[in-house]
N, CA, C and O atoms as a Tripos MOL2 file, in Angstrom:
@<TRIPOS>MOLECULE
protein
  212   211    53     0     0
PROTEIN
NO_CHARGES

@<TRIPOS>ATOM
      1 N         -28.4580   -6.6110    7.2530 N.3       1 UNK1
      2 CA        -27.5620   -6.4870    6.1300 C.3       1 UNK1
      3 C         -27.5020   -7.8040    5.3500 C.2       1 UNK1
      4 O         -27.5550   -7.8080    4.1210 O.2       1 UNK1
      5 N         -27.3920   -8.9040    6.0680 N.am      2 UNK2
      6 CA        -27.3240  -10.2040    5.3920 C.3       2 UNK2
      7 C         -28.6060  -10.5090    4.6210 C.2       2 UNK2
      8 O         -28.5580  -11.0800    3.5310 O.2       2 UNK2
      9 N         -29.7460  -10.1300    5.1820 N.am      3 UNK3
     10 CA        -31.0180  -10.3570    4.4940 C.3       3 UNK3
     11 C         -31.0830   -9.5550    3.2010 C.2       3 UNK3
     12 O         -31.5440  -10.0540    2.1750 O.2       3 UNK3
     13 N         -30.6260   -8.3320    3.2580 N.am      4 UNK4
     14 CA        -30.6120   -7.4730    2.0760 C.3       4 UNK4
     15 C         -29.6770   -8.0450    1.0050 C.2       4 UNK4
     16 O         -30.0060   -8.0310   -0.1810 O.2       4 UNK4
     17 N         -28.5190   -8.5440    1.4240 N.am      5 UNK5
     18 CA        -27.5610   -9.0980    0.4710 C.3       5 UNK5
     19 C         -28.0550  -10.4090   -0.1460 C.2       5 UNK5
     20 O         -27.7220  -10.7080   -1.2930 O.2       5 UNK5
     21 N         -28.8330  -11.1830    0.5840 N.am      6 UNK6
     22 CA        -29.3340  -12.4500    0.0570 C.3       6 UNK6
     23 C         -30.3510  -12.2650   -1.0700 C.2       6 UNK6
     24 O         -30.6110  -13.2030   -1.8230 O.2       6 UNK6
     25 N         -30.9260  -11.0730   -1.1930 N.am      7 UNK7
     26 CA        -31.9310  -10.8060   -2.2160 C.3       7 UNK7
     27 C         -31.3280  -10.5720   -3.6060 C.2       7 UNK7
     28 O         -32.0630  -10.5610   -4.5940 O.2       7 UNK7
     29 N         -30.0310  -10.3870   -3.7000 N.am      8 UNK8
     30 CA        -29.4070  -10.1490   -4.9980 C.3       8 UNK8
     31 C         -29.3930  -11.4310   -5.8320 C.2       8 UNK8
     32 O         -29.2640  -12.5280   -5.2900 O.2       8 UNK8
     33 N         -29.5270  -11.2870   -7.1400 N.am      9 UNK9
     34 CA        -29.5550  -12.4400   -8.0390 C.3       9 UNK9
     35 C         -28.1860  -13.1080   -8.1200 C.2       9 UNK9
     36 O         -28.0930  -14.3350   -8.1530 O.2       9 UNK9
     37 N         -27.1300  -12.3050   -8.1520 N.am     10 UNK10
     38 CA        -25.7680  -12.8330   -8.2500 C.3      10 UNK10
     39 C         -25.0640  -12.6430   -6.9180 C.2      10 UNK10
     40 O         -25.0260  -11.5430   -6.3660 O.2      10 UNK10
     41 N         -24.5150  -13.7210   -6.4210 N.am     11 UNK11
     42 CA        -23.8010  -13.6620   -5.1500 C.3      11 UNK11
     43 C         -22.4390  -14.3010   -5.3200 C.2      11 UNK11
     44 O         -22.2710  -15.2420   -6.0950 O.2      11 UNK11
     45 N         -21.4880  -13.7890   -4.6020 N.am     12 UNK12
     46 CA        -20.1430  -14.3530   -4.6390 C.3      12 UNK12
     47 C         -19.5620  -14.3700   -3.2320 C.2      12 UNK12
     48 O         -19.8770  -13.5160   -2.4030 O.2      12 UNK12
     49 N         -18.7340  -15.3290   -2.9860 N.am     13 UNK13
     50 CA        -18.0570  -15.4170   -1.6930 C.3      13 UNK13
     51 C         -16.6230  -14.9440   -1.8780 C.2      13 UNK13
     52 O         -15.9290  -15.3500   -2.8110 O.2      13 UNK13
     53 N         -16.2020  -14.0870   -0.9810 N.am     14 UNK14
     54 CA        -14.8160  -13.6150   -1.0140 C.3      14 UNK14
     55 C         -14.0350  -14.4200    0.0130 C.2      14 UNK14
     56 O         -14.3870  -14.4600    1.1920 O.2      14 UNK14
     57 N         -12.9860  -15.0510   -0.4490 N.am     15 UNK15
     58 CA        -12.1690  -15.8840    0.4260 C.3      15 UNK15
     59 C         -11.2670  -15.0090    1.2980 C.2      15 UNK15
     60 O         -11.0390  -13.8430    0.9780 O.2      15 UNK15
     61 N         -10.7600  -15.5600    2.3840 N.am     16 UNK16
     62 CA         -9.9160  -14.8180    3.3140 C.3      16 UNK16
     63 C          -8.5820  -14.4550    2.6910 C.2      16 UNK16
     64 O          -7.9890  -13.4330    3.0360 O.2      16 UNK16
     65 N          -8.0980  -15.3010    1.7570 N.am     17 UNK17
     66 CA         -6.7630  -15.0660    1.2020 C.3      17 UNK17
     67 C          -6.7420  -13.8390    0.2940 C.2      17 UNK17
     68 O          -5.6730  -13.2760    0.0600 O.2      17 UNK17
     69 N          -7.8760  -13.4160   -0.2140 N.am     18 UNK18
     70 CA         -7.9320  -12.1980   -1.0240 C.3      18 UNK18
     71 C          -7.5580  -10.9930   -0.1640 C.2      18 UNK18
     72 O          -6.8000  -10.1270   -0.6010 O.2      18 UNK18
     73 N          -8.0850  -10.9390    1.0510 N.am     19 UNK19
     74 CA         -7.7590   -9.8520    1.9620 C.3      19 UNK19
     75 C          -6.3000   -9.9410    2.4180 C.2      19 UNK19
     76 O          -5.6350   -8.9180    2.5800 O.2      19 UNK19
     77 N          -5.8060  -11.1600    2.6240 N.am     20 UNK20
     78 CA         -4.4140  -11.3320    3.0370 C.3      20 UNK20
     79 C          -3.4610  -10.8540    1.9490 C.2      20 UNK20
     80 O          -2.4800  -10.1710    2.2440 O.2      20 UNK20
     81 N          -3.7360  -11.2020    0.6990 N.am     21 UNK21
     82 CA         -2.8800  -10.7670   -0.4090 C.3      21 UNK21
     83 C          -2.9280   -9.2490   -0.5550 C.2      21 UNK21
     84 O          -1.8960   -8.6220   -0.7930 O.2      21 UNK21
     85 N          -4.1000   -8.6560   -0.4170 N.am     22 UNK22
     86 CA         -4.2290   -7.2030   -0.5170 C.3      22 UNK22
     87 C          -3.4510   -6.5050    0.5980 C.2      22 UNK22
     88 O          -2.8000   -5.4890    0.3570 O.2      22 UNK22
     89 N          -3.5150   -7.0400    1.8060 N.am     23 UNK23
     90 CA         -2.7900   -6.4480    2.9250 C.3      23 UNK23
     91 C          -1.2770   -6.5720    2.7340 C.2      23 UNK23
     92 O          -0.5350   -5.6170    2.9640 O.2      23 UNK23
     93 N          -0.8290   -7.7550    2.3120 N.am     24 UNK24
     94 CA          0.6070   -7.9570    2.0940 C.3      24 UNK24
     95 C           1.1140   -7.0690    0.9720 C.2      24 UNK24
     96 O           2.2010   -6.4990    1.0730 O.2      24 UNK24
     97 N           0.3420   -6.9480   -0.0870 N.am     25 UNK25
     98 CA          0.7380   -6.1010   -1.2130 C.3      25 UNK25
     99 C           0.8160   -4.6370   -0.8090 C.2      25 UNK25
    100 O           1.7610   -3.9460   -1.1920 O.2      25 UNK25
    101 N          -0.1420   -4.1550   -0.0550 N.am     26 UNK26
    102 CA         -0.1200   -2.7500    0.3510 C.3      26 UNK26
    103 C           1.0300   -2.4610    1.3180 C.2      26 UNK26
    104 O           1.6490   -1.4000    1.2360 O.2      26 UNK26
    105 N           1.3210   -3.3850    2.2280 N.am     27 UNK27
    106 CA          2.4470   -3.1980    3.1420 C.3      27 UNK27
    107 C           3.7600   -3.2350    2.3740 C.2      27 UNK27
    108 O           4.6740   -2.4700    2.6820 O.2      27 UNK27
    109 N           3.8690   -4.1090    1.3820 N.am     28 UNK28
    110 CA          5.0850   -4.1950    0.5750 C.3      28 UNK28
    111 C           5.3110   -2.9100   -0.2180 C.2      28 UNK28
    112 O           6.4340   -2.4110   -0.2820 O.2      28 UNK28
    113 N           4.2590   -2.3770   -0.8190 N.am     29 UNK29
    114 CA          4.3850   -1.1340   -1.5790 C.3      29 UNK29
    115 C           4.7640    0.0190   -0.6490 C.2      29 UNK29
    116 O           5.6140    0.8390   -0.9990 O.2      29 UNK29
    117 N           4.1490    0.0910    0.5210 N.am     30 UNK30
    118 CA          4.4790    1.1480    1.4790 C.3      30 UNK30
    119 C           5.9210    1.0310    1.9410 C.2      30 UNK30
    120 O           6.6220    2.0400    2.0180 O.2      30 UNK30
    121 N           6.3810   -0.1730    2.2510 N.am     31 UNK31
    122 CA          7.7540   -0.3860    2.6930 C.3      31 UNK31
    123 C           8.7460   -0.0220    1.5940 C.2      31 UNK31
    124 O           9.7730    0.5990    1.8670 O.2      31 UNK31
    125 N           8.4470   -0.4040    0.3560 N.am     32 UNK32
    126 CA          9.3480   -0.0790   -0.7570 C.3      32 UNK32
    127 C           9.4240    1.4250   -0.9790 C.2      32 UNK32
    128 O          10.5060    1.9550   -1.2340 O.2      32 UNK32
    129 N           8.3030    2.1150   -0.8860 N.am     33 UNK33
    130 CA          8.2830    3.5600   -1.0730 C.3      33 UNK33
    131 C           9.0650    4.2700    0.0230 C.2      33 UNK33
    132 O           9.8650    5.1620   -0.2600 O.2      33 UNK33
    133 N           8.8390    3.8830    1.2590 N.am     34 UNK34
    134 CA          9.5460    4.5080    2.3810 C.3      34 UNK34
    135 C          11.0360    4.2090    2.3020 C.2      34 UNK34
    136 O          11.8570    5.0880    2.5620 O.2      34 UNK34
    137 N          11.3920    2.9850    1.9490 N.am     35 UNK35
    138 CA         12.8080    2.6230    1.8240 C.3      35 UNK35
    139 C          13.4830    3.4190    0.7220 C.2      35 UNK35
    140 O          14.5970    3.9090    0.9060 O.2      35 UNK35
    141 N          12.8210    3.5550   -0.4250 N.am     36 UNK36
    142 CA         13.3930    4.3040   -1.5370 C.3      36 UNK36
    143 C          13.6240    5.7620   -1.1470 C.2      36 UNK36
    144 O          14.6860    6.3160   -1.4310 O.2      36 UNK36
    145 N          12.6530    6.3810   -0.5070 N.am     37 UNK37
    146 CA         12.7940    7.7840   -0.1050 C.3      37 UNK37
    147 C          13.8710    7.9480    0.9680 C.2      37 UNK37
    148 O          14.6000    8.9410    0.9590 O.2      37 UNK37
    149 N          13.9800    7.0050    1.8780 N.am     38 UNK38
    150 CA         15.0010    7.0780    2.9260 C.3      38 UNK38
    151 C          16.3980    6.9440    2.3470 C.2      38 UNK38
    152 O          17.3020    7.6920    2.7200 O.2      38 UNK38
    153 N          16.5810    5.9940    1.4360 N.am     39 UNK39
    154 CA         17.8940    5.7970    0.8180 C.3      39 UNK39
    155 C          18.2590    7.0050   -0.0330 C.2      39 UNK39
    156 O          19.4100    7.4410   -0.0340 O.2      39 UNK39
    157 N          17.2840    7.5450   -0.7570 N.am     40 UNK40
    158 CA         17.5300    8.7240   -1.5850 C.3      40 UNK40
    159 C          17.9460    9.9130   -0.7230 C.2      40 UNK40
    160 O          18.8520   10.6560   -1.0980 O.2      40 UNK40
    161 N          17.3040   10.1000    0.4150 N.am     41 UNK41
    162 CA         17.6450   11.2050    1.3140 C.3      41 UNK41
    163 C          19.0080   10.9770    1.9670 C.2      41 UNK41
    164 O          19.7520   11.9330    2.1820 O.2      41 UNK41
    165 N          19.3400    9.7420    2.2800 N.am     42 UNK42
    166 CA         20.6180    9.4510    2.9270 C.3      42 UNK42
    167 C          21.7920    9.6470    1.9800 C.2      42 UNK42
    168 O          22.8800   10.0310    2.4070 O.2      42 UNK42
    169 N          21.5760    9.3860    0.7010 N.am     43 UNK43
    170 CA         22.6670    9.4960   -0.2660 C.3      43 UNK43
    171 C          22.8080   10.8970   -0.8630 C.2      43 UNK43
    172 O          23.7780   11.1770   -1.5680 O.2      43 UNK43
    173 N          21.8480   11.7720   -0.5850 N.am     44 UNK44
    174 CA         21.8860   13.1170   -1.1470 C.3      44 UNK44
    175 C          23.0040   13.9330   -0.5010 C.2      44 UNK44
    176 O          23.2800   13.7940    0.6900 O.2      44 UNK44
    177 N          23.6300   14.7680   -1.2860 N.am     45 UNK45
    178 CA         24.6850   15.6290   -0.7980 C.3      45 UNK45
    179 C          24.0440   16.8260   -0.1000 C.2      45 UNK45
    180 O          23.3030   17.5770   -0.7350 O.2      45 UNK45
    181 N          24.3140   17.0260    1.2040 N.am     46 UNK46
    182 CA         23.6680   18.1180    1.9370 C.3      46 UNK46
    183 C          24.1180   19.4980    1.4660 C.2      46 UNK46
    184 O          23.3810   20.4730    1.6100 O.2      46 UNK46
    185 N          25.3140   19.5820    0.9070 N.am     47 UNK47
    186 CA         25.8130   20.8750    0.4200 C.3      47 UNK47
    187 C          24.9400   21.3710   -0.7380 C.2      47 UNK47
    188 O          24.6280   22.5590   -0.8230 O.2      47 UNK47
    189 N          24.5540   20.4590   -1.6220 N.am     48 UNK48
    190 CA         23.7280   20.8520   -2.7680 C.3      48 UNK48
    191 C          22.3840   21.4120   -2.3190 C.2      48 UNK48
    192 O          21.9160   22.4100   -2.8680 O.2      48 UNK48
    193 N          21.7580   20.7810   -1.3280 N.am     49 UNK49
    194 CA         20.4600   21.2770   -0.9000 C.3      49 UNK49
    195 C          20.5980   22.6020   -0.1550 C.2      49 UNK49
    196 O          19.6820   23.4230   -0.1930 O.2      49 UNK49
    197 N          21.7220   22.8240    0.5220 N.am     50 UNK50
    198 CA         21.9210   24.1190    1.1930 C.3      50 UNK50
    199 C          22.1830   25.2250    0.1760 C.2      50 UNK50
    200 O          21.7790   26.3660    0.3990 O.2      50 UNK50
    201 N          22.8410   24.9200   -0.9200 N.am     51 UNK51
    202 CA         23.1050   25.9240   -1.9530 C.3      51 UNK51
    203 C          21.8170   26.3860   -2.6170 C.2      51 UNK51
    204 O          21.6910   27.5650   -2.9470 O.2      51 UNK51
    205 N          20.8740   25.5030   -2.8160 N.am     52 UNK52
    206 CA         19.6410   25.8710   -3.5230 C.3      52 UNK52
    207 C          18.6820   26.6410   -2.6220 C.2      52 UNK52
    208 O          17.7910   27.3260   -3.1250 O.2      52 UNK52
    209 N          18.8410   26.5470   -1.3160 N.am     53 UNK53
    210 CA         17.9320   27.2550   -0.4080 C.3      53 UNK53
    211 C          18.4920   28.5490   -0.0740 C.2      53 UNK53
    212 O          17.8840   29.3080    0.6810 O.2      53 UNK53
@<TRIPOS>BOND
     1     1     2 1
     2     2     3 1
     3     3     4 2
     4     3     5 am
     5     5     6 1
     6     6     7 1
     7     7     8 2
     8     7     9 am
     9     9    10 1
    10    10    11 1
    11    11    12 2
    12    11    13 am
    13    13    14 1
    14    14    15 1
    15    15    16 2
    16    15    17 am
    17    17    18 1
    18    18    19 1
    19    19    20 2
    20    19    21 am
    21    21    22 1
    22    22    23 1
    23    23    24 2
    24    23    25 am
    25    25    26 1
    26    26    27 1
    27    27    28 2
    28    27    29 am
    29    29    30 1
    30    30    31 1
    31    31    32 2
    32    31    33 am
    33    33    34 1
    34    34    35 1
    35    35    36 2
    36    35    37 am
    37    37    38 1
    38    38    39 1
    39    39    40 2
    40    39    41 am
    41    41    42 1
    42    42    43 1
    43    43    44 2
    44    43    45 am
    45    45    46 1
    46    46    47 1
    47    47    48 2
    48    47    49 am
    49    49    50 1
    50    50    51 1
    51    51    52 2
    52    51    53 am
    53    53    54 1
    54    54    55 1
    55    55    56 2
    56    55    57 am
    57    57    58 1
    58    58    59 1
    59    59    60 2
    60    59    61 am
    61    61    62 1
    62    62    63 1
    63    63    64 2
    64    63    65 am
    65    65    66 1
    66    66    67 1
    67    67    68 2
    68    67    69 am
    69    69    70 1
    70    70    71 1
    71    71    72 2
    72    71    73 am
    73    73    74 1
    74    74    75 1
    75    75    76 2
    76    75    77 am
    77    77    78 1
    78    78    79 1
    79    79    80 2
    80    79    81 am
    81    81    82 1
    82    82    83 1
    83    83    84 2
    84    83    85 am
    85    85    86 1
    86    86    87 1
    87    87    88 2
    88    87    89 am
    89    89    90 1
    90    90    91 1
    91    91    92 2
    92    91    93 am
    93    93    94 1
    94    94    95 1
    95    95    96 2
    96    95    97 am
    97    97    98 1
    98    98    99 1
    99    99   100 2
   100    99   101 am
   101   101   102 1
   102   102   103 1
   103   103   104 2
   104   103   105 am
   105   105   106 1
   106   106   107 1
   107   107   108 2
   108   107   109 am
   109   109   110 1
   110   110   111 1
   111   111   112 2
   112   111   113 am
   113   113   114 1
   114   114   115 1
   115   115   116 2
   116   115   117 am
   117   117   118 1
   118   118   119 1
   119   119   120 2
   120   119   121 am
   121   121   122 1
   122   122   123 1
   123   123   124 2
   124   123   125 am
   125   125   126 1
   126   126   127 1
   127   127   128 2
   128   127   129 am
   129   129   130 1
   130   130   131 1
   131   131   132 2
   132   131   133 am
   133   133   134 1
   134   134   135 1
   135   135   136 2
   136   135   137 am
   137   137   138 1
   138   138   139 1
   139   139   140 2
   140   139   141 am
   141   141   142 1
   142   142   143 1
   143   143   144 2
   144   143   145 am
   145   145   146 1
   146   146   147 1
   147   147   148 2
   148   147   149 am
   149   149   150 1
   150   150   151 1
   151   151   152 2
   152   151   153 am
   153   153   154 1
   154   154   155 1
   155   155   156 2
   156   155   157 am
   157   157   158 1
   158   158   159 1
   159   159   160 2
   160   159   161 am
   161   161   162 1
   162   162   163 1
   163   163   164 2
   164   163   165 am
   165   165   166 1
   166   166   167 1
   167   167   168 2
   168   167   169 am
   169   169   170 1
   170   170   171 1
   171   171   172 2
   172   171   173 am
   173   173   174 1
   174   174   175 1
   175   175   176 2
   176   175   177 am
   177   177   178 1
   178   178   179 1
   179   179   180 2
   180   179   181 am
   181   181   182 1
   182   182   183 1
   183   183   184 2
   184   183   185 am
   185   185   186 1
   186   186   187 1
   187   187   188 2
   188   187   189 am
   189   189   190 1
   190   190   191 1
   191   191   192 2
   192   191   193 am
   193   193   194 1
   194   194   195 1
   195   195   196 2
   196   195   197 am
   197   197   198 1
   198   198   199 1
   199   199   200 2
   200   199   201 am
   201   201   202 1
   202   202   203 1
   203   203   204 2
   204   203   205 am
   205   205   206 1
   206   206   207 1
   207   207   208 2
   208   207   209 am
   209   209   210 1
   210   210   211 1
   211   211   212 2
@<TRIPOS>SUBSTRUCTURE
     1 UNK1         2 RESIDUE 1 A UNK
     2 UNK2         6 RESIDUE 1 A UNK
     3 UNK3        10 RESIDUE 1 A UNK
     4 UNK4        14 RESIDUE 1 A UNK
     5 UNK5        18 RESIDUE 1 A UNK
     6 UNK6        22 RESIDUE 1 A UNK
     7 UNK7        26 RESIDUE 1 A UNK
     8 UNK8        30 RESIDUE 1 A UNK
     9 UNK9        34 RESIDUE 1 A UNK
    10 UNK10       38 RESIDUE 1 A UNK
    11 UNK11       42 RESIDUE 1 A UNK
    12 UNK12       46 RESIDUE 1 A UNK
    13 UNK13       50 RESIDUE 1 A UNK
    14 UNK14       54 RESIDUE 1 A UNK
    15 UNK15       58 RESIDUE 1 A UNK
    16 UNK16       62 RESIDUE 1 A UNK
    17 UNK17       66 RESIDUE 1 A UNK
    18 UNK18       70 RESIDUE 1 A UNK
    19 UNK19       74 RESIDUE 1 A UNK
    20 UNK20       78 RESIDUE 1 A UNK
    21 UNK21       82 RESIDUE 1 A UNK
    22 UNK22       86 RESIDUE 1 A UNK
    23 UNK23       90 RESIDUE 1 A UNK
    24 UNK24       94 RESIDUE 1 A UNK
    25 UNK25       98 RESIDUE 1 A UNK
    26 UNK26      102 RESIDUE 1 A UNK
    27 UNK27      106 RESIDUE 1 A UNK
    28 UNK28      110 RESIDUE 1 A UNK
    29 UNK29      114 RESIDUE 1 A UNK
    30 UNK30      118 RESIDUE 1 A UNK
    31 UNK31      122 RESIDUE 1 A UNK
    32 UNK32      126 RESIDUE 1 A UNK
    33 UNK33      130 RESIDUE 1 A UNK
    34 UNK34      134 RESIDUE 1 A UNK
    35 UNK35      138 RESIDUE 1 A UNK
    36 UNK36      142 RESIDUE 1 A UNK
    37 UNK37      146 RESIDUE 1 A UNK
    38 UNK38      150 RESIDUE 1 A UNK
    39 UNK39      154 RESIDUE 1 A UNK
    40 UNK40      158 RESIDUE 1 A UNK
    41 UNK41      162 RESIDUE 1 A UNK
    42 UNK42      166 RESIDUE 1 A UNK
    43 UNK43      170 RESIDUE 1 A UNK
    44 UNK44      174 RESIDUE 1 A UNK
    45 UNK45      178 RESIDUE 1 A UNK
    46 UNK46      182 RESIDUE 1 A UNK
    47 UNK47      186 RESIDUE 1 A UNK
    48 UNK48      190 RESIDUE 1 A UNK
    49 UNK49      194 RESIDUE 1 A UNK
    50 UNK50      198 RESIDUE 1 A UNK
    51 UNK51      202 RESIDUE 1 A UNK
    52 UNK52      206 RESIDUE 1 A UNK
    53 UNK53      210 RESIDUE 1 A UNK
């Protein structure tokens, strides 16, 4: 694989912090989404959802 990649005219090095930022960003978005849905479900009036079903 490395030999094949070395044959390209343009090469770039990806630093470790790019992966760290991507991981932190994805975990933050997932946590915010789950938190928002949990708070929304906790604050919902259960009587209203029973009336509609």
